[in-house]
N, C-alpha and C positions, 0 to 999 in steps of 0.2 A: 363708229363705222357701222355701216349696214352690213349684216352678215350675208354671205352668198346665199342665194335662194330665189325663189319665185314668189312674189307677193301680189295678192289681188286687193284692189282698193275700190270702194264704191260707197254708196250712201249708208251702208251698214257699219262702216268703220272710219268714215271720213266725210268731210263737208267740202263742197265746191261752190263758191260764190262768185258772182260778177257784181262789182261795185261800179255804179255810174254816178257821175257828179254833174251838176247843172251849171249853166253859164248863160250869158246874155243879159240884156238890160232888164228883163223881167224875171231874173233868176229867183228872186224872193218868192215868186208865185209857185215855183216848181219844187220838186223833191229830189234829194240824193237818195238813190235806191241801193239796197243790197238784194240781189236776186239769187235765190237758192236754186241750184241745179238739182232736180229731183231724181233724174234717171241718167246714170253714167256709170262707166266702169273703166278701170285702168289696171294694167299689169306692169309691174316693175320686176325685171329680171336682173339680178346682180351677180357678178362673178368675182373672181379673185382680183381682177384688175378692171379699170374703168372701161377699157375697150370692149369688154364682154357685158357691159351694162346696157340695158334697153328699157325704154319706157313707152308705153302706148296707152292712149286714152280715147274713148268714144263717148259722146254725150248726145242725148236726145234734145234738140233745140227747142222742142215744144214743152219741155219740162221746167223751164225757168218760171219761178213764181216769186212775187214780192215777199221777202222775209221781213224787211224793215224799210221805213221811209222816214227821212228826217228833213226838217225845213218845211217850206211851203206855208201858204196862208192858212190852210186847214188840213186836217188829217185826211189821208186817202180813205175812201169808202170802197165797198165791194165793187161797185160799178167802175170806179176809177181803176182798181186793180185788174178787173176784167178787160178794160180798154188797153191797159199796159200790156197784158198778155197777148191780146189780139194784135197790137202794133208790133210787138217783138216777132210773133209768128208770121205775120203777113208782110210787114214792111222792112224789118231789120234783118232777121235771120232767114226769113222766107222758107222756114221748115227744112232747111238744108242741113245735112249731117255736119256734126262738129267732130273732128278727129285730130289727134296729135300723134306723131311718131318721131321718136328721137333719132338723130343722125350722128350725134357725137356727145360723149359724156366724159367729163374730167372730174377726178376725185381730188378734194382738198380737205383732208381731215373728215369732219362730220358733214361736209357740204359737197354736194354734187352740182357741178355746172352743167346744165342740160341744154343742148342745142337741138333743134328739130324743125319739123314742118307742121304747121297748123293749118288745117282746112276749115274754113269758116265762110258761110254764105256762098259756097261754090268756088272760092279762091283758095289757093295754097301759097303760103308765104313762110319764110323762116322766122323763128322766134327763139329766144333764149331766156333762161331763168335759173335761179339757184334753188335747189331742193335741200333743205336743212334737216338733218337727222339728229334726234335727241337720244340720250342714253336709254330712255324708257321705251323706245320704239316709236316715239312721236316723229312725224314728218310735217314739214311746213314749206310752202312755196308761195311766191307772189310773182305775177307777170303782168306787164302792161301791154295791152293790145290797143293799137291805134286803128280804129274802125275803118278809116279811109284807105289804109294800106291794103285792106281786103275788099275794097270796092264798095264798102257799106256807107250809106249816108246817115250820119248821126241824126237821131230824131230831133225835130224842132217844131215849135208851135208859135202862134202869135206873130207870124211873118218873120220868124227867126229871132224874136226878142227873148224867147225861152228855148233853150236847147240843151241836149245832152252833150257834154264835152266829148271830143273825139277820142281821147284816151280813157279806156276803162281798165279797171284792175281786176284780174282773176286771182282769187285767193283760195288756196288749198290747205286744209289742216286734216291730218289723219293719223292713223296708228298702223304700224306694220303687223300683218298677220300672215304667217306662212301658209301657202296653199297646199 
């Protein structure tokens, strides 16, 4: 169980990744990407019961950088990565704030079921995920974000023959540190 308290999370004690996968007839030409979110912060406030637990997160949409790329006909070069960053900034996220605020939390042993509102690319929609706590203070979470639910058009090239799949996975791994 997560002890009652206020915890700050960010790049110093946790990682936040966005995983994209490719599809389409020309999928072999593209890459599956792990995008590292370099500038973000979150606050987890836990109380004696789940009703007093809150989670908030803010991320800089321009801080996403390619951490790894798998697949593809050839490795990504520096110019390719720069083009990916520019596309994310200008066409996908459009430099708009990323924010999450929990609205309801349920506790189930070492797991918290978190429901809340995610603001992404100027739209706010509900999202839910499990936050798993380990005995050593480790925290882990995975959430699937369907881009079109937030009015985002998944990236495509070659007249749609190569595209980023609509569902992307957001992956969080960190360690609790009291504030």
